[in-house]
N, C-alpha and C positions, 0 to 999 in steps of 0.2 A: 809569917800570913801578911801576903802583899795585898793590901787594900785596892778595890778596885772600883772607879764609878765608871758607868758609861753613861754619853752624852748624847742624846737623841734613841732614846732606849724603846721606841715604839715601832723600828723599822728593822728588817728581817737581817740586817747585819747584827743589829743589837741583839736580837733572839738569840742566832745562832753563839756570839759570844756566850751570853749568860749560859747557855746549854754546857760550851765545854770549859767554863769558871765552876760548876755545880761539880765537875768531877775533878776539878784540879786540888792539889794536896798542898798546894802552897800558894793559893790565891783565894781571894774569896770576891763576890759580889757587896759592894759595902755602899752605895749612892747612886740611885737612878733618876736620872731626867731628860725631860722634853721641855716640847714645846705646850704652854697651858691647854691649849684644846687637845693633847696629845696625853695628858695626865693621868691616872688614876691606880688601881690595881695593878701590876704587874699578871698578877693570873687571869684578871680580864681580859687585857688585852693578847697576851698568848697564854689561852688557857692551858697549854701544855705543862705550865711552872705549876698547874692547883698541887698543892700539896707539898712543892717544890721548893718554892721560894716564895712567897707571901711579905713583898714588898711595894711599896705604894712610889710611883714613878710622879715626881715631883718639879716643878718648873725648876728653872736652874736657879741655885744660890750660890755665889761661886765663895762666899765664905766657908759657907759650911760644907760647901765640894772642899776644897782646902783641906779641913778638920777631917774629912772622912776618908779620906783616899792619898793614895801615895803616885797610883797613876790613872790616868784617864783616857779610855778608849771613847773617843771623839767619831761617831757615826752621824756624822751632819753631811750634808750635801754641802758638793764644790760650791765657793763664794759665801759659805757662812760660816763653815768652819774658823776661816780667818779671824774671826769674830772674836772667836772668847781664844784661840790658842794662845797668845800671847799674855793673856791677862792668869790663863793657869799656870803657865810657866813663872812667870812672879811671884805667885803664891806657893810656889817649888814642888808644885805638882807635872811628873814624868806626862808626855803627851804621848801615844800613837792615833796616827789620824787616820782615819779610812778616806778621807775625801782627796781630791787632785790640789789641793791649794799649795804642796808643800812638795808636791813631787818634781815641779818644772822646776832648774835650776835658773834658767833665764826669765826676767821678772816680765822681759817683752815678749816670748815666748806664749808665758802663760797668760797673758792678758790678749795677745793674739786670738790664742784655741780658745778661751774661754768667756773673752770678751765681755772682761770687769775687770776695775783699777784692783791691782793688788795690795791690800791695806797694810799688810805684814811685812814687807820687803825683806827687815833686818834676819825675821825667826826664818824666812824663806832660805835664806844664805847657813843659816846655821844646822837645817834639817838633816839626820841620815836618811840614806835612802834604805826603806825597808827591803830590801830581797835577800835574804841570808845567805843563801849558797852563794852568791855573787861578792856581797860585801859586807858581810859577818864583822870583819875588824871596824867596820866606822859606824857600826850598830853599837859596838859596845860599849857603855858608859854615857849613851846620847840621854839626852833630856826630852828631846823631839825626832820620834820618827814618823815618815811618811812611807804607810804602809802603799804597796802598789797597785796599780791597776790589777784586774783580774786577767783580761787579756792580755797585755804585758808582763804578766808572772809566766802564765805558759808560754810566751813567744820567747823569751830573755830565757828562760831555762831551756828550751828548744835547741836555741841557737849558741850560746853562749860558747861550749867547748868545739864547735866548728871555726869561729872568729879565733880563738886562743890556738888553735893549731894552727891557723893560716891555710885551711883545707876549702874555704868557700870565696868567693867576692865580694867585699863588703856592699856595693852599691848596686847588689842585684840580689834581694832576699825578698819573695813573698809569702804573704801570711795570709791564708783563707784560715776563716774562724766561725763555729757553729758557736751558740750560748744557748742556755734554757732562757725560759722567761723571767726568772725572778729578779735576772741581772739588771732589768729594766727599774727595779724596785717594788715598794709597797703600794704608791699610789695609781689609784685607779685610773687609764689612759684607754680609748677607746681602741687602738691599735691592738693591745694587748686583751681584752678583753676577751673569753674565751669561746664566743661564738666569732671572733675573727679569727684567734690562733689556733684552733683546732682543726688538724691535720693540715696543719699551714706550716711552712718555712719560707722566708724571704730577707732577703739583702737589704741593707740602709746605711747610711754615712758613705756614701762611693766616694772614694777618697780623699774623706775631711774627718773621718772618726779623729777624737781628739784623743785616743791610744796611740797613735801611730808615733806622734812626736815621744810621745814618753818609752817607744819603745825605742826608737833611735837614739836618747839619750840613754838608755841603761845601759845598751849594745856597744855605742861610742864609749862612753864612759869605762866598760869593763876591759874593751879591748884596745882603746887607746888611739882606734883608727875611726874616721868617721864611716856610720851605716845609714846604707838608705835604705828602707821598708818601705811596699806597698803593702796595705792591710786592710783585707776587706773582712768584715763582721757580716754576719747572718741571726737570726732568731727563730729556733723551732718551736715546735708545741711540746717541750718538755720542763719540767720545774727546775731544776739545777743542773749544772756540767757547763765544759768548755770543752771541744773537740778544735785542736787548730792543726792543718797539712800545713807544713813550712816548704816552701819549692825553693833552694838554693842553687848557685851556679857551680860546680866542682869543679878544684882548679887542677885537681889531677883525676885520677883513677882509683879513686877510693872505694874501698871493697865494702860489703857488706860488714862481713865478718872483722875490718879494720875498726867502722864504726861504731860496732855493738864494745868494740873493745876499750875503744877511746872512751865512749859514755860512763860505761862502768868505771873506769879509771877516773874520771872525772869527779864523777859524783858517789865514789867508795867511802867518803866518809859523811855524808848527807843521809838524814836518817827519814827524812820526806820525799824523797827522788826516788823513783823503782824502775830501772832500765827491763825494758821486756823484751819478748822476741818475734810480737806480731803487735800490729797494730793495736792502742789502748781503746776502752769504753770507756764512755761517761758513767754506768752502772757501777765501774770499779772504783771510781775514786770518790763518788758520791757519801756524804756525808765525812769524808776523810779529809785531812791537811796534807794527802800524799797529789805529787804532778806523777804520772807515769809516760813514760818516752820510749819510743822506737823510732830507729834510724834506720834509713835502707839507701841505696843508690839505685838510679833508672834512667838511662839514656842522655847520660852527662849532668844530671841533675841528682844533689841529693835531695832526699825529702824526708822530713822529722814530725813527725805524730806527737803530739803533748798536749795530755788531759789532767785536768784539773777539775775540783766543786767550785765555783765561781763565788760562791758564798762560805767557803773555807780556805780554801789554800791561796784563792783568789780576793778574801779580804777577813771572815774573821777568827778564821785558824793560825794566819799570817799574822795580825795583829798579834797575836798571845804567843806566839813562836818569838815574835819582835820582844814584847813585853818580858819574856821568861829571859832574852839578851839582857836587855836593859837593867834587868831587875836581881842576876846574875843567882839565875836559880836555873833548874835543867831545864832546858831548850824543849824537850819534850812532854815537859810537864803537862796534861791535859791532854794531849794531843794523838794518843796511840790508839785510844778507843774509842769505835764505831760508834754512833750517835745518832738514830735516825729519827 
């Protein structure tokens, strides 16, 4: 049985991770930790766990954690996570990190995008990028996995088959994305206050979103060719889910039938990617680790629709998928049951 610690246990992604681990047949929650002001009974922080998990969320004690856990799911914010990951690795604990602190290979690019000095560049260079459908071989045996961002997960899975077959221009990809409000995290802010969000949708971070260089890095690493992406996110008044519409320049005259065949072949052995015959919906991926994809061709463009649950395939589910891989257990464990 894999013993799992969760650091930052008071957040949404931690909550989703616990839900998955409660139904996991080869792993269990062994230690919960958070900032002192966020500690207490987990069933008080998240009442859904009443009668299911009676554990106390404690201030972090690295000695105690290293004795209690084989793996840590580090659900801390960007810029904070790197203060703890190196110490966890030194203590012999494997880490799946939810933040962006180990995603961007180039330390200078990371510091430019996140406006902070990286304090653990050694482990930055050692981290495996945790998108299993594209980089599984690098994840196997890793001690540290950088869990991808939610937007980059949906975008990369939607574009990778097209780049592999050289069907699209690598420097002309537009990703138009819509996310539910939970993508902003649990901390209360005016912009996401219910009266501000109700019956509303808006774009943000025009041309500057920090996931744009991450998408470009993933697709460049995968294809071996420099990829340029214009990424534009929006937030809509739903709890969870991401829908992305991706526009690519078709280098040939690729038929919709050829695209369907291509995507089905590319993902034929991937348990969490479903290829559809019509555009996906956010509802049908909610509370699951699936990515639903539909591709077609229109007026010289290849248009791909990609949908995930931002909290599951975009965070907690993918993290546990990565945890399963590095621990040598069934990759699907805990992840094929819908849990609302």
